[in-house]
N, C-alpha and C positions, 0 to 999 in steps of 0.2 A: 470983797465980801467973804465971809467965812463959809467954809464947806460944812462944818459941824459945830454944834454947841453942846458943851458938857456942863451940866449943873451938878454941883455937889451939895447935898442937903446940909444945912447948918442950923436945923432945928435943935432944940435943947438936947434931945436924946442922941442925935447923930453927932453933935458937937462933943458931947461927953465921950462918945465912942471913937473920937479922933478924926472927924471930918476936916478940921482945919489943916492938919498935917497932910491928909490925903490930897487936898487942893494944892498945897505947896509942892508935894512930890509930883503931882500931875503936871503942874506948870513947868517944873524943872525938867521933866522927861520930854515934854513937848518942845521946850527950848532946845534941849540937847539933840532932838531929832529934826530940828529946823521946821517945826510945824506950828509955831506960835502964831504966825500970820494967817494960817488956814483954819485953826481950831480956836473958837472962843471958849473961855472957861469962866464960870460964874459961881458965886455962892448962891444957893437957893434957900428960900425959907423952908419951913417944915413941909414935907411932902405927905405927911400923915401915914406913911407906911408902917411906922412902929405901932400904930393903933390897931393894925391888922394881925398882930402877933401876941402870943403869950409865951413867956413873959413879955411885958412891954419893952420894946426896943430890940427884940430878937432879930430883926432884919437890918439893923443899923451897922454902919453908915450906908446911905443910899446914893447912887450916882445915876444920873439920867443923861442919855445921849440922844440929841436930835440932829437931823430930821428923822432918823430911824425910829424914834420913840421907844428906845430900849431902856428899861429900868433894871439896874443891877443892885443887889442887896448883899449885906455882909461883906462889903468891900474892905480889904485890908491893905496895908502899905505894900505888901508883896504882890498884890493884884494890879497895881498901877502899871507896871511894865507890861503885863499881859494884856491889859485893856488897850494900851497904846499900840502894841505890836499886832495883836490879833484883831481887835475891833476897829480901831481908828485907821491903821495902815492896811490891814488885811481884809476888812469888811466882814469878819466872821463874829457871830454872837458867841459869847462865852456862857455855855449852858449852865455850868455849875454856879454861876453868879446870877443867872437870870431870874428876875422877879416877875417881869411883865414885858410884853412887846405889844405896842399899839398896832392896830390894824389900819391900813391905808383908808383914807376917807373915800 
């Protein structure tokens, strides 16, 4: 079973902002770190985060990590390394990218 699940938004606006490339880089980094068997990655549909911003799409691309329920916004290619090293491996939230953190039920 997977320890974490990372979803990368592939809605129209996030896709236009490079989310496909982010997912490729994320998978490559997880492979290089030997984490592919522990971390599931998926394309997500539209998470509707861009509807919360002006101008539309101001928070794109969006990456969500479960089970922690952490939503990152404005994720760039250079952020993938930091997400894997600090969040996935280190368990630390990256505050400058944080959009939302779900509260435990």
